[in-house]
N, CA, C and O atoms as a GROMACS GRO file, in nm:
protein
  456
    1MET      N    1   1.765  -0.976  -0.389
    1MET     CA    2   1.719  -0.890  -0.283
    1MET      C    3   1.574  -0.928  -0.249
    1MET      O    4   1.486  -0.924  -0.336
    2LEU      N    5   1.551  -0.963  -0.126
    2LEU     CA    6   1.418  -1.001  -0.081
    2LEU      C    7   1.342  -0.879  -0.029
    2LEU      O    8   1.402  -0.786   0.024
    3ILE      N    9   1.211  -0.883  -0.047
    3ILE     CA   10   1.128  -0.776   0.008
    3ILE      C   11   1.050  -0.829   0.127
    3ILE      O   12   1.026  -0.949   0.138
    4ASN      N   13   1.012  -0.740   0.216
    4ASN     CA   14   0.931  -0.776   0.331
    4ASN      C   15   0.785  -0.784   0.289
    4ASN      O   16   0.738  -0.700   0.212
    5GLU      N   17   0.715  -0.884   0.339
    5GLU     CA   18   0.573  -0.899   0.310
    5GLU      C   19   0.497  -0.916   0.441
    5GLU      O   20   0.553  -0.957   0.543
    6ILE      N   21   0.367  -0.884   0.434
    6ILE     CA   22   0.282  -0.895   0.552
    6ILE      C   23   0.149  -0.958   0.508
    6ILE      O   24   0.102  -0.934   0.397
    7SER      N   25   0.092  -1.037   0.596
    7SER     CA   26  -0.039  -1.098   0.568
    7SER      C   27  -0.149  -0.998   0.603
    7SER      O   28  -0.126  -0.899   0.673
    8SER      N   29  -0.267  -1.024   0.554
    8SER     CA   30  -0.382  -0.939   0.584
    8SER      C   31  -0.410  -0.934   0.734
    8SER      O   32  -0.438  -0.827   0.788
    9SER      N   33  -0.401  -1.047   0.801
    9SER     CA   34  -0.429  -1.049   0.945
    9SER      C   35  -0.324  -0.970   1.023
    9SER      O   36  -0.359  -0.899   1.117
   10ASP      N   37  -0.198  -0.982   0.985
   10ASP     CA   38  -0.093  -0.905   1.054
   10ASP      C   39  -0.107  -0.756   1.026
   10ASP      O   40  -0.083  -0.673   1.114
   11LEU      N   41  -0.146  -0.720   0.904
   11LEU     CA   42  -0.167  -0.579   0.872
   11LEU      C   43  -0.284  -0.524   0.953
   11LEU      O   44  -0.276  -0.411   1.004
   12ALA      N   45  -0.391  -0.600   0.967
   12ALA     CA   46  -0.506  -0.555   1.046
   12ALA      C   47  -0.463  -0.524   1.189
   12ALA      O   48  -0.508  -0.425   1.247
   13GLU      N   49  -0.378  -0.608   1.246
   13GLU     CA   50  -0.326  -0.583   1.381
   13GLU      C   51  -0.242  -0.456   1.384
   13GLU      O   52  -0.254  -0.376   1.476
   14MET      N   53  -0.156  -0.439   1.284
   14MET     CA   54  -0.072  -0.319   1.279
   14MET      C   55  -0.155  -0.193   1.266
   14MET      O   56  -0.125  -0.092   1.330
   15MET      N   57  -0.261  -0.198   1.184
   15MET     CA   58  -0.346  -0.081   1.163
   15MET      C   59  -0.422  -0.043   1.289
   15MET      O   60  -0.458   0.073   1.307
   16ALA      N   61  -0.447  -0.140   1.377
   16ALA     CA   62  -0.518  -0.114   1.502
   16ALA      C   63  -0.425  -0.069   1.615
   16ALA      O   64  -0.472  -0.036   1.724
   17SER      N   65  -0.296  -0.070   1.590
   17SER     CA   66  -0.200  -0.034   1.693
   17SER      C   67  -0.190   0.118   1.710
   17SER      O   68  -0.249   0.194   1.634
   18ASP      N   69  -0.115   0.159   1.810
   18ASP     CA   70  -0.095   0.302   1.837
   18ASP      C   71  -0.010   0.370   1.731
   18ASP      O   72  -0.017   0.492   1.714
   19THR      N   73   0.070   0.292   1.661
   19THR     CA   74   0.156   0.347   1.556
   19THR      C   75   0.136   0.270   1.425
   19THR      O   76   0.222   0.192   1.386
   20PRO      N   77   0.024   0.293   1.359
   20PRO     CA   78   0.000   0.221   1.233
   20PRO      C   79   0.097   0.267   1.125
   20PRO      O   80   0.144   0.381   1.127
   21PRO      N   81   0.127   0.180   1.031
   21PRO     CA   82   0.215   0.218   0.921
   21PRO      C   83   0.143   0.309   0.822
   21PRO      O   84   0.020   0.315   0.822
   22ARG      N   85   0.218   0.378   0.740
   22ARG     CA   86   0.160   0.450   0.628
   22ARG      C   87   0.115   0.344   0.528
   22ARG      O   88   0.187   0.247   0.505
   23LEU      N   89  -0.002   0.362   0.469
   23LEU     CA   90  -0.060   0.264   0.378
   23LEU      C   91  -0.080   0.328   0.242
   23LEU      O   92  -0.153   0.427   0.231
   24ILE      N   93  -0.017   0.273   0.138
   24ILE     CA   94  -0.023   0.333   0.005
   24ILE      C   95  -0.074   0.231  -0.098
   24ILE      O   96  -0.020   0.122  -0.112
   25ASP      N   97  -0.178   0.272  -0.170
   25ASP     CA   98  -0.239   0.193  -0.276
   25ASP      C   99  -0.172   0.234  -0.408
   25ASP      O  100  -0.174   0.352  -0.444
   26VAL      N  101  -0.114   0.139  -0.479
   26VAL     CA  102  -0.040   0.171  -0.601
   26VAL      C  103  -0.118   0.138  -0.729
   26VAL      O  104  -0.062   0.138  -0.838
   27ARG      N  105  -0.248   0.109  -0.715
   27ARG     CA  106  -0.330   0.075  -0.831
   27ARG      C  107  -0.369   0.201  -0.908
   27ARG      O  108  -0.340   0.313  -0.865
   28SER      N  109  -0.434   0.182  -1.021
   28SER     CA  110  -0.481   0.294  -1.102
   28SER      C  111  -0.599   0.362  -1.032
   28SER      O  112  -0.661   0.305  -0.942
   29ALA      N  113  -0.629   0.483  -1.074
   29ALA     CA  114  -0.742   0.557  -1.017
   29ALA      C  115  -0.874   0.482  -1.037
   29ALA      O  116  -0.959   0.482  -0.948
   30ASP      N  117  -0.891   0.419  -1.152
   30ASP     CA  118  -1.014   0.343  -1.177
   30ASP      C  119  -1.029   0.227  -1.079
   30ASP      O  120  -1.138   0.201  -1.030
   31GLU      N  121  -0.919   0.159  -1.050
   31GLU     CA  122  -0.924   0.048  -0.954
   31GLU      C  123  -0.955   0.099  -0.814
   31GLU      O  124  -1.031   0.037  -0.739
   32VAL      N  125  -0.895   0.211  -0.778
   32VAL     CA  126  -0.916   0.269  -0.646
   32VAL      C  127  -1.062   0.306  -0.625
   32VAL      O  128  -1.116   0.289  -0.516
   33MET      N  129  -1.127   0.357  -0.729
   33MET     CA  130  -1.268   0.395  -0.719
   33MET      C  131  -1.356   0.276  -0.683
   33MET      O  132  -1.459   0.293  -0.618
   34GLN      N  133  -1.318   0.158  -0.722
   34GLN     CA  134  -1.398   0.038  -0.695
   34GLN      C  135  -1.392  -0.001  -0.548
   34GLN      O  136  -1.494  -0.034  -0.488
   35SER      N  137  -1.272   0.002  -0.490
   35SER     CA  138  -1.256  -0.034  -0.349
   35SER      C  139  -1.116   0.004  -0.303
   35SER      O  140  -1.023   0.015  -0.382
   36ALA      N  141  -1.104   0.023  -0.171
   36ALA     CA  142  -0.975   0.060  -0.114
   36ALA      C  143  -0.974   0.022   0.033
   36ALA      O  144  -1.078  -0.011   0.091
   37LEU      N  145  -0.858   0.027   0.092
   37LEU     CA  146  -0.845   0.007   0.235
   37LEU      C  147  -0.860   0.142   0.303
   37LEU      O  148  -0.807   0.243   0.256
   38LEU      N  149  -0.932   0.143   0.412
   38LEU     CA  150  -0.954   0.265   0.487
   38LEU      C  151  -0.820   0.322   0.534
   38LEU      O  152  -0.732   0.247   0.577
   39HIS      N  153  -0.806   0.451   0.526
   39HIS     CA  154  -0.686   0.526   0.568
   39HIS      C  155  -0.568   0.514   0.471
   39HIS      O  156  -0.458   0.557   0.502
   40ALA      N  157  -0.592   0.454   0.355
   40ALA     CA  158  -0.484   0.442   0.256
   40ALA      C  159  -0.471   0.571   0.176
   40ALA      O  160  -0.565   0.651   0.166
   41GLU      N  161  -0.354   0.589   0.121
   41GLU     CA  162  -0.326   0.699   0.029
   41GLU      C  163  -0.312   0.638  -0.110
   41GLU      O  164  -0.278   0.520  -0.124
   42HIS      N  165  -0.337   0.717  -0.212
   42HIS     CA  166  -0.322   0.669  -0.349
   42HIS      C  167  -0.195   0.727  -0.410
   42HIS      O  168  -0.173   0.848  -0.406
   43MET      N  169  -0.113   0.640  -0.467
   43MET     CA  170   0.008   0.680  -0.537
   43MET      C  171   0.029   0.576  -0.647
   43MET      O  172   0.090   0.472  -0.622
   44SER      N  173  -0.021   0.602  -0.766
   44SER     CA  174  -0.012   0.504  -0.875
   44SER      C  175   0.130   0.454  -0.892
   44SER      O  176   0.227   0.528  -0.877
   45MET      N  177   0.140   0.327  -0.924
   45MET     CA  178   0.271   0.262  -0.939
   45MET      C  179   0.364   0.341  -1.030
   45MET      O  180   0.481   0.359  -0.998
   46HIS      N  181   0.313   0.388  -1.142
   46HIS     CA  182   0.400   0.456  -1.239
   46HIS      C  183   0.452   0.591  -1.188
   46HIS      O  184   0.544   0.648  -1.247
   47THR      N  185   0.393   0.644  -1.080
   47THR     CA  186   0.439   0.773  -1.027
   47THR      C  187   0.542   0.758  -0.915
   47THR      O  188   0.601   0.857  -0.873
   48ILE      N  189   0.562   0.638  -0.867
   48ILE     CA  190   0.653   0.616  -0.753
   48ILE      C  191   0.793   0.673  -0.778
   48ILE      O  192   0.846   0.741  -0.690
   49PRO      N  193   0.855   0.647  -0.893
   49PRO     CA  194   0.990   0.704  -0.913
   49PRO      C  195   0.992   0.857  -0.904
   49PRO      O  196   1.093   0.915  -0.864
   50LEU      N  197   0.883   0.921  -0.941
   50LEU     CA  198   0.875   1.067  -0.935
   50LEU      C  199   0.844   1.118  -0.794
   50LEU      O  200   0.870   1.234  -0.764
   51LYS      N  201   0.790   1.032  -0.710
   51LYS     CA  202   0.746   1.074  -0.577
   51LYS      C  203   0.830   1.015  -0.464
   51LYS      O  204   0.789   1.019  -0.348
   52VAL      N  205   0.946   0.962  -0.496
   52VAL     CA  206   1.033   0.904  -0.394
   52VAL      C  207   1.062   1.006  -0.283
   52VAL      O  208   1.074   0.968  -0.166
   53SER      N  209   1.073   1.131  -0.319
   53SER     CA  210   1.104   1.235  -0.219
   53SER      C  211   0.989   1.254  -0.120
   53SER      O  212   1.010   1.313  -0.013
   54GLU      N  213   0.868   1.207  -0.151
   54GLU     CA  214   0.754   1.218  -0.061
   54GLU      C  215   0.750   1.105   0.042
   54GLU      O  216   0.664   1.102   0.129
   55LEU      N  217   0.843   1.012   0.030
   55LEU     CA  218   0.849   0.898   0.121
   55LEU      C  219   0.964   0.916   0.219
   55LEU      O  220   1.072   0.961   0.183
   56ASP      N  221   0.938   0.881   0.344
   56ASP     CA  222   1.037   0.892   0.451
   56ASP      C  223   1.104   0.755   0.468
   56ASP      O  224   1.036   0.656   0.495
   57LYS      N  225   1.234   0.749   0.452
   57LYS     CA  226   1.306   0.622   0.465
   57LYS      C  227   1.295   0.563   0.604
   57LYS      O  228   1.316   0.443   0.622
   58ASN      N  229   1.262   0.645   0.703
   58ASN     CA  230   1.252   0.596   0.841
   58ASN      C  231   1.111   0.554   0.880
   58ASN      O  232   1.092   0.496   0.987
   59GLN      N  233   1.014   0.582   0.796
   59GLN     CA  234   0.874   0.549   0.826
   59GLN      C  235   0.838   0.414   0.766
   59GLN      O  236   0.876   0.383   0.653
   60GLN      N  237   0.766   0.334   0.842
   60GLN     CA  238   0.720   0.206   0.791
   60GLN      C  239   0.603   0.230   0.695
   60GLN      O  240   0.505   0.296   0.730
   61VAL      N  241   0.614   0.176   0.574
   61VAL     CA  242   0.511   0.196   0.472
   61VAL      C  243   0.471   0.060   0.415
   61VAL      O  244   0.556  -0.020   0.377
   62VAL      N  245   0.339   0.036   0.412
   62VAL     CA  246   0.286  -0.085   0.351
   62VAL      C  247   0.223  -0.046   0.218
   62VAL      O  248   0.139   0.044   0.212
   63PHE      N  249   0.265  -0.113   0.112
   63PHE     CA  250   0.212  -0.089  -0.022
   63PHE      C  251   0.120  -0.205  -0.058
   63PHE      O  252   0.145  -0.320  -0.022
   64TYR      N  253   0.013  -0.173  -0.131
   64TYR     CA  254  -0.075  -0.278  -0.179
   64TYR      C  255  -0.130  -0.245  -0.317
   64TYR      O  256  -0.133  -0.129  -0.359
   65CYS      N  257  -0.173  -0.350  -0.384
   65CYS     CA  258  -0.239  -0.339  -0.515
   65CYS      C  259  -0.351  -0.442  -0.515
   65CYS      O  260  -0.403  -0.477  -0.409
   66ARG      N  261  -0.389  -0.490  -0.629
   66ARG     CA  262  -0.499  -0.587  -0.636
   66ARG      C  263  -0.458  -0.722  -0.576
   66ARG      O  264  -0.528  -0.774  -0.490
   67THR      N  265  -0.345  -0.777  -0.621
   67THR     CA  266  -0.305  -0.911  -0.575
   67THR      C  267  -0.167  -0.915  -0.509
   67THR      O  268  -0.124  -1.020  -0.462
   68GLY      N  269  -0.099  -0.803  -0.505
   68GLY     CA  270   0.033  -0.799  -0.443
   68GLY      C  271   0.149  -0.800  -0.540
   68GLY      O  272   0.263  -0.784  -0.497
   69ALA      N  273   0.123  -0.818  -0.669
   69ALA     CA  274   0.232  -0.825  -0.766
   69ALA      C  275   0.293  -0.688  -0.794
   69ALA      O  276   0.415  -0.671  -0.788
   70ARG      N  277   0.209  -0.590  -0.824
   70ARG     CA  278   0.261  -0.455  -0.853
   70ARG      C  279   0.323  -0.392  -0.729
   70ARG      O  280   0.428  -0.328  -0.737
   71SER      N  281   0.259  -0.409  -0.616
   71SER     CA  282   0.314  -0.350  -0.493
   71SER      C  283   0.446  -0.417  -0.455
   71SER      O  284   0.533  -0.353  -0.396
   72ALA      N  285   0.462  -0.544  -0.488
   72ALA     CA  286   0.590  -0.611  -0.465
   72ALA      C  287   0.699  -0.547  -0.551
   72ALA      O  288   0.812  -0.528  -0.505
   73GLN      N  289   0.666  -0.513  -0.676
   73GLN     CA  290   0.762  -0.446  -0.763
   73GLN      C  291   0.799  -0.309  -0.708
   73GLN      O  292   0.915  -0.268  -0.714
   74VAL      N  293   0.700  -0.238  -0.653
   74VAL     CA  294   0.727  -0.107  -0.592
   74VAL      C  295   0.822  -0.125  -0.473
   74VAL      O  296   0.919  -0.050  -0.459
   75CYS      N  297   0.796  -0.223  -0.389
   75CYS     CA  298   0.883  -0.248  -0.274
   75CYS      C  299   1.025  -0.283  -0.318
   75CYS      O  300   1.122  -0.236  -0.260
   76TYR      N  301   1.036  -0.365  -0.421
   76TYR     CA  302   1.168  -0.402  -0.474
   76TYR      C  303   1.242  -0.278  -0.524
   76TYR      O  304   1.360  -0.261  -0.494
   77PHE      N  305   1.173  -0.193  -0.599
   77PHE     CA  306   1.234  -0.069  -0.650
   77PHE      C  307   1.280   0.019  -0.534
   77PHE      O  308   1.392   0.071  -0.536
   78LEU      N  309   1.195   0.036  -0.433
   78LEU     CA  310   1.230   0.123  -0.321
   78LEU      C  311   1.344   0.065  -0.238
   78LEU      O  312   1.426   0.140  -0.186
   79LYS      N  313   1.350  -0.067  -0.225
   79LYS     CA  314   1.465  -0.129  -0.156
   79LYS      C  315   1.594  -0.095  -0.229
   79LYS      O  316   1.697  -0.072  -0.166
   80GLN      N  317   1.590  -0.092  -0.363
   80GLN     CA  318   1.707  -0.056  -0.442
   80GLN      C  319   1.745   0.090  -0.418
   80GLN      O  320   1.862   0.128  -0.434
   81GLN      N  321   1.648   0.173  -0.378
   81GLN     CA  322   1.673   0.314  -0.352
   81GLN      C  323   1.712   0.339  -0.206
   81GLN      O  324   1.729   0.454  -0.165
   82GLY      N  325   1.727   0.232  -0.128
   82GLY     CA  326   1.772   0.246   0.010
   82GLY      C  327   1.662   0.248   0.115
   82GLY      O  328   1.689   0.282   0.231
   83PHE      N  329   1.541   0.213   0.078
   83PHE     CA  330   1.430   0.208   0.173
   83PHE      C  331   1.425   0.068   0.236
   83PHE      O  332   1.412  -0.031   0.166
   84ASP      N  333   1.436   0.062   0.368
   84ASP     CA  334   1.432  -0.067   0.437
   84ASP      C  335   1.297  -0.094   0.504
   84ASP      O  336   1.268  -0.209   0.538
   85ASN      N  337   1.215   0.009   0.523
   85ASN     CA  338   1.090  -0.005   0.596
   85ASN      C  339   0.968  -0.016   0.505
   85ASN      O  340   0.859   0.025   0.543
   86VAL      N  341   0.986  -0.072   0.385
   86VAL     CA  342   0.874  -0.090   0.294
   86VAL      C  343   0.828  -0.236   0.300
   86VAL      O  344   0.909  -0.328   0.305
   87ILE      N  345   0.696  -0.253   0.299
   87ILE     CA  346   0.637  -0.386   0.315
   87ILE      C  347   0.527  -0.404   0.210
   87ILE      O  348   0.449  -0.313   0.185
   88ASN      N  349   0.522  -0.521   0.152
   88ASN     CA  350   0.420  -0.556   0.054
   88ASN      C  351   0.307  -0.632   0.123
   88ASN      O  352   0.332  -0.724   0.201
   89LEU      N  353   0.181  -0.594   0.093
   89LEU     CA  354   0.067  -0.670   0.143
   89LEU      C  355   0.050  -0.792   0.055
   89LEU      O  356   0.007  -0.782  -0.060
   90ARG      N  357   0.083  -0.908   0.108
   90ARG     CA  358   0.076  -1.035   0.034
   90ARG      C  359  -0.070  -1.063  -0.004
   90ARG      O  360  -0.157  -1.066   0.083
   91GLY      N  361  -0.096  -1.082  -0.132
   91GLY     CA  362  -0.231  -1.110  -0.179
   91GLY      C  363  -0.313  -0.986  -0.207
   91GLY      O  364  -0.424  -0.996  -0.259
   92GLY      N  365  -0.260  -0.870  -0.173
   92GLY     CA  366  -0.325  -0.743  -0.203
   92GLY      C  367  -0.463  -0.727  -0.143
   92GLY      O  368  -0.500  -0.794  -0.047
   93ILE      N  369  -0.538  -0.635  -0.203
   93ILE     CA  370  -0.672  -0.606  -0.154
   93ILE      C  371  -0.766  -0.724  -0.175
   93ILE      O  372  -0.865  -0.737  -0.103
   94VAL      N  373  -0.736  -0.810  -0.271
   94VAL     CA  374  -0.818  -0.928  -0.293
   94VAL      C  375  -0.814  -1.018  -0.170
   94VAL      O  376  -0.918  -1.062  -0.121
   95ASP      N  377  -0.695  -1.045  -0.119
   95ASP     CA  378  -0.681  -1.129   0.000
   95ASP      C  379  -0.743  -1.060   0.122
   95ASP      O  380  -0.808  -1.124   0.204
   96TRP      N  381  -0.723  -0.929   0.132
   96TRP     CA  382  -0.780  -0.852   0.243
   96TRP      C  383  -0.932  -0.868   0.246
   96TRP      O  384  -0.990  -0.897   0.351
   97ALA      N  385  -0.996  -0.850   0.133
   97ALA     CA  386  -1.142  -0.860   0.125
   97ALA      C  387  -1.190  -1.005   0.145
   97ALA      O  388  -1.290  -1.029   0.212
   98ARG      N  389  -1.119  -1.099   0.087
   98ARG     CA  390  -1.158  -1.241   0.101
   98ARG      C  391  -1.150  -1.288   0.246
   98ARG      O  392  -1.221  -1.380   0.286
   99SER      N  393  -1.065  -1.224   0.324
   99SER     CA  394  -1.053  -1.262   0.465
   99SER      C  395  -1.158  -1.190   0.551
   99SER      O  396  -1.155  -1.198   0.674
  100GLY      N  397  -1.251  -1.120   0.485
  100GLY     CA  398  -1.362  -1.057   0.556
  100GLY      C  399  -1.334  -0.920   0.613
  100GLY      O  400  -1.412  -0.869   0.693
  101ARG      N  401  -1.223  -0.860   0.574
  101ARG     CA  402  -1.189  -0.728   0.626
  101ARG      C  403  -1.254  -0.619   0.542
  101ARG      O  404  -1.287  -0.638   0.425
  102GLU      N  405  -1.272  -0.504   0.604
  102GLU     CA  406  -1.345  -0.394   0.543
  102GLU      C  407  -1.271  -0.331   0.426
  102GLU      O  408  -1.151  -0.305   0.432
  103VAL      N  409  -1.345  -0.307   0.319
  103VAL     CA  410  -1.298  -0.224   0.209
  103VAL      C  411  -1.401  -0.114   0.191
  103VAL      O  412  -1.520  -0.132   0.219
  104VAL      N  413  -1.355   0.000   0.145
  104VAL     CA  414  -1.441   0.116   0.126
  104VAL      C  415  -1.424   0.168  -0.016
  104VAL      O  416  -1.334   0.126  -0.089
  105SER      N  417  -1.512   0.258  -0.054
  105SER     CA  418  -1.496   0.324  -0.183
  105SER      C  419  -1.372   0.411  -0.176
  105SER      O  420  -1.350   0.481  -0.077
  106GLY      N  421  -1.291   0.405  -0.278
  106GLY     CA  422  -1.167   0.482  -0.279
  106GLY      C  423  -1.183   0.625  -0.322
  106GLY      O  424  -1.084   0.697  -0.336
  107ASP      N  425  -1.306   0.669  -0.344
  107ASP     CA  426  -1.325   0.807  -0.392
  107ASP      C  427  -1.273   0.910  -0.292
  107ASP      O  428  -1.240   1.021  -0.332
  108TYR      N  429  -1.265   0.875  -0.163
  108TYR     CA  430  -1.210   0.970  -0.065
  108TYR      C  431  -1.064   1.001  -0.095
  108TYR      O  432  -1.018   1.113  -0.072
  109MET      N  433  -0.990   0.903  -0.145
  109MET     CA  434  -0.848   0.926  -0.177
  109MET      C  435  -0.834   1.017  -0.298
  109MET      O  436  -0.751   1.108  -0.301
  110LEU      N  437  -0.916   0.991  -0.398
  110LEU     CA  438  -0.904   1.065  -0.523
  110LEU      C  439  -0.956   1.206  -0.511
  110LEU      O  440  -0.908   1.296  -0.580
  111SER      N  441  -1.054   1.229  -0.423
  111SER     CA  442  -1.107   1.364  -0.405
  111SER      C  443  -1.007   1.453  -0.332
  111SER      O  444  -1.012   1.575  -0.345
  112GLU      N  445  -0.914   1.391  -0.256
  112GLU     CA  446  -0.812   1.468  -0.185
  112GLU      C  447  -0.692   1.498  -0.274
  112GLU      O  448  -0.612   1.586  -0.242
  113ALA      N  449  -0.678   1.425  -0.384
  113ALA     CA  450  -0.564   1.444  -0.472
  113ALA      C  451  -0.576   1.576  -0.548
  113ALA      O  452  -0.685   1.620  -0.581
  114VAL      N  453  -0.463   1.636  -0.573
  114VAL     CA  454  -0.460   1.763  -0.648
  114VAL      C  455  -0.428   1.736  -0.791
  114VAL      O  456  -0.421   1.829  -0.872
   0.00000   0.00000   0.00000
């Protein structure tokens, strides 16, 4: 089973569109505090099986982590659960930042978490 992937440049275009995808960071809270993508939500990888009900199978969702490995596993798991609109950010936040795109402190995500 193959997963869908997106490059940093294609994601930047999608995020600037009228209908941006939902963006979910699957890294640990400590990693998120260091840097994050603007408008992303935090949902640690290990919580995904417990939070499947919070995801809409009809909504396009891009998952990312540091290099794309963990988020690829999340996408693979969700595809097994019947999600077709999940996309992995190839190269993760590392590739995003290396390509000169903006990263922010992730504390805004964690302060909103309950």
